[in-house]
N, C-alpha and C positions, 0 to 999 in steps of 0.2 A: 815519603817526605823528602823534600830537597834539603841539601846541607845548609843552604842559606837560611831556610825557615828554622831549622834546628838551632843554628847559631843565634838567630834573633831571639828565639824563645829562651835560650840559655842566658843571653845577655840581659833580657828582661828580668828573669828571676834573680840573677846574681846582683843586679843593681837595686832590687827591692829588698834585699837583706834576707832572702829565703835561705834555709839551710841546704847543705848539699843533699841531704836525704829528700827534702821536698822537691828539689830540682830533679833528682833521679826519679822520684815517684811520678812527677808530672810528665817527664819524657816517656816513661813506661806506659802511662795512661794514653798518651798521644799515639805511641806505637801500637797499642792494643786497638785503638780506634781505627788506625790505618789497616789493621788486619781484617777489619770488616769488609774491605774492598776486595779481598782475595776470594777466589772460588774455594769450596769446601776443603779439598786436600791441602791447598796452600794456606788456608786460614788456620788449620790446626798446627801446621808447622810454624807459622808466624807467631801464634799464641805461645807455643812452647818456648820460643826465643825471648819472650817477655816475662818469664816466670822467676827469674833470678831476683832474690831479695836484695835490698840495699846492703845488708850485712854481708851477704855472700859476695857481692860485687866489691865491697870495701876490702874484705879479706884477700880476694884475688888480686886486687889492685896493689895492696901493700906488699904482698908476696912478690909480685913482679917488680915493684920498685926496689925491694931489698935485693932481689936477684940481680937487677941491673946495676946496682951500686957496688956489688961485690965482684963484678966481672970487669 
């Protein structure tokens, strides 16, 4: 997926009032669909990269933000 397409998708969802979780879930769904284009070894690796839940993502994001603000 090109970065431009990803940005367009993100802008579309953010302007329609979707929650951050909905945006995250839609991006993950798109990434999983893109994994279908990969040959079998790459497909499994690609799918593994899309398994993080929104809650896990949000925890990691908050931890990084806290770490950055204390340094």
